[in-house]
N, C-alpha and C positions, 0 to 999 in steps of 0.2 A: 504493500500500500504506500510505503514511503520511499520506494526505489528512486523516485525523481530527485530526492535529496542527495543521493550518491551518484547521480548521473555524471558521466565523464565530462560533459560540457561545463559543469561547475568548476572542475579543476582546470580545464582548458581555458576558461574565462579568466580564472585567477592567474594562470600562467601568462596569458596574453597581457594582463595588467602589469605583471612583473617585467615582462619583456619591454613593454612601453616605458616603464620606469628606467630600465637599463639603458634605453636610448636617450634618456633625458640629459645626462651630463654633457654629452657632445653637442646636443641641440642648444642647451643653455649657453655653452661657450660661444656658439655661432651667434646667438641672439645678442649676447653681450658685445661681441665684436661689431656686429651690425649696428647696435645702439650707439657705440662709441663713435662710429663714422658719422651717424646722423647728428649726434651731439656736437661734434667738432664742426659740423656744417652750420651750426647756429640754431638747430631745432630745440624746442623746449619739451623734452621727453617726459611722458608720464611714468609713474613708478613701474619698473620692470618686475618680473617674477623674482622671488627670493631664491637665487641660484644656489647658494650654499645650503639652505634648508632642504630644497628639493633634491640636491645631490646626495645629501646624507640619507634622506628617505629612500632614494633609489638603491643605495648600497645596502641599507638595513633590510629592505624588503627582498632584495635578491638573496641575501643570506638566509632570511626566513623561508624563502621558497625552497632552498636547498634542504633546510631542516624539515620542512613539510614532506618533501619527497622521500626523505629518509624515514620519517615516522610512519607514513602510511603503510608500507609493506610490513614493517615490524608489528604494528598494531593489528593489522589484519591477521597475520600468522598467530600472534598471541591470542587473539580473540577466538579463532577457530580451535586452537589447541585447548583453550580453557573450556569452551562449550563442549568439546569432545570428552574432556575429563569428567565434567559434571554429569553429562549424559550417561557415561559409563557407570558412574557411581549410582545414579538413580536406577538404572536397569539392574545393577547388582543388588541394590537394596531391595527392590521389588522381589527379586528371586529369593533372597534370604528371608524376607518378611512372609512369603508364602509358605516357607518351611519352618517357621518359628512361631510359637504361641504369641498372640498379639499383646498379652500382658507383659511380655518381656520388654526391658528398657534398652535404649540405644547403647548405653554404656556397657552392657553385658554381651553385645554382639562380638563374634569372632572377627578381628580385623584381617585375618589371613584370607577371608573370603572376598576381600575387596582389593581392587587394583590400587597399589600405593600411589599417592600423589605427594611429591616432595616439593620443597621450596628452598631455594638458595643453593649455592655450590656445595655446601656441606651436608645436603640432604641424604638420608639413608634410603635404601631400597626396601626397608621394612617399616611398617607403621605399627606403633605400640598399641594404639587403640583407635576406635572409630572417631573419637573426638579430635585426635591429632590429624586424621585425614581431613575432617571437616575444617579444622583450623587452617590447614595448608591450602585448601580450596579458597577459603576466605582471604588468605594472604595473596593468592594469585589474582583474585578478583580486585583487590586493592591495587596490586601492581598494574593491572590492566586499566583501572580507573585513572591511575596516575599518567599513563601513556595517553589516554583520551584527553585528560586535562592539558597535557603538553601540546597536543595537536590543536586543541581549541585555542590555547593561548597564542600559538603562532598565527593561526588564522585571524584571530581578533586583532593582533598587532598589525597585520597587513590591512585588514578591513578598516581599522580606525584612521588610516592615512588616506583612504580613497577620497573622502569628501574634501579634505584639506588640499589634496592634489588638484581636484577639480576646480576649487576656488582659486588656488594660488597660481595655477598654470593655465588650465583650459579656459577659464573665464577671462583671464587677462588677455587672451588672444582675441577676444571680442571687443576689447577697448581700443580707443584711438592710440596711435603710436606717439603722437605729440599733441600739444595744446595749441600749436600755431597753424595747423593745417586742417583739411577737411575731415569729414566724419568716417573715413575709411578705417576699418579695424586693422589691428596689427597683422593678423594672419592674411588679410587681403593684400596688404602691402608686401608681406613676405612672398606671397605667391606672385604678385605682379612683377616684383623684381627678380624672383627666382633664385635668390642667393642663399637661402637657408634650407637645410634638410631637417624637417621636423619628424618626430615619431609618427608612423602611420600616414606618411605623406601620400597624397592621392594622385600625384603625377610625377613625371620625370622632369626635373628642373632643366635638363639639357635639351628636351624636345621643344618643338615650336607649338605655342598656344597663343591665341589672341588674348587680349586683356580681359575681354568678357569671359572667355573660357577659364582663365586663371582665377578670376573672382568666383566663378561658379565652383571651381574645384576647391577653393578655400572654404566655401560654405559647406561643401560635401565633407571636407576634412573635419570641420567642427562637429558635424552630425556623427561622424564615425567615432570621434573622441567621446562625445556625449553618450553614445550607445555603449561604448566600452565601459564608461563609468557606471551605467545602469547594470550591465552584465556582471561586472566585477563586484558591485555592491550586493546583487542578488546571490552570486556564487558564495561570497563570504558568509552571508546570512544562512544559506542552506547548509554549508559545511559545518558552521557553528551549531545549527540545529541537529545535525547528525551526531555531533559530539555530545550534545545535551541528551539526546535519546539513548545513546550508548551508555552514558553515565547513569541515566535513570534506570535502565534495565540491569546494569551491573549492580547497582545498589539494591534493587528488588531481590535479585538472586542472593546477594550477601545477607540481607536481613532475613530472608527465608531460611537460609542455612543456620544463621546464628540463633534463631528462636528454638532450635532443637538442641537441648542440653542432654547431659548424661542420663537424667532421669526421665526423659521423654519416652512415652510408650510408643510401640511400633505402630499402633493404629493412628495415633495423632501425627507421627512422623510421616506416615504414608500420605495422609491428607496434605501435610505441609509440602512435601517434595513434589506432589502432583501439581502444585501451583507454579513449579519451575518451568513447565512445558512451554508456556507462551513467551516469557522473557528469553528463554534459551533459543527459541525459533527466531525471534527478532534479532538477537545478538549474532546468531549464526548467519543470518541473511546479510547483516551489515558487515560483518567480518569477511564474509565471502566476497562481497562487492569491493571491499578495500583491497583484498588480495588480487582480484581480477584487474582492478584499476592500476595497481602498482606496476604491472607489466607495461603499461602504456605511458606512465609518467616518466619524464626526463628532467634532469636538473636544468 
């Protein structure tokens, strides 16, 4: 039902935005050089984009994208392994419960009848009792939740810059270049003179275009940048929603496991563990989508 949240286009839109930012530093240098020429010619220039702030943002977001690409496959693999381990435990518990009096408590079950689940590099291949196994599953759930929070933080860091980039760079292209001449926007002048290569440029500066065609191309360029802003914003929100949902279902599973203590009867434990079916299906679907997506992501 929520497959659209993990649609590849969300990640491709975010990557497109990162690529756009990667091209900003060179474009900002060209704009600065172009502005200096106009200024020395006596033009009263309006405030240019904050080149230093935009360059810092571009570098930071490029590093964040690399981290996102690294987290996605590891989170997907971790999620699938965790779902598999909990599913095996539930199946084994159901088998044991069918063969054991329901008045028996969890703490008295033979741990050797369950597949061990270890945590940490010093883990043992043997489980001392069922409570240790459940405790290790909880630790793995918390580890996975930490990875989800890491991915969300990276995406949020990128998303929080999108609006400021739009205001500080894209919107400034619609303003006049100087206060002493006509109403033509900066981007129309850049296109008219054909001297600046901006990210997502809509024409070849070396080709021949009439002035009317150049101004039309400038307006098309602005629309492309605005649509990039919309797509990147939507993508960031959708991926953050995925992280929220993964965190929610991981917490559901964790709470359900933790309510079953050593004194819990098998009857009540069966009812509790049956509640894991839905969140495990959701987590498996999202983890599988992340694994599939990781093969198509590139730094």
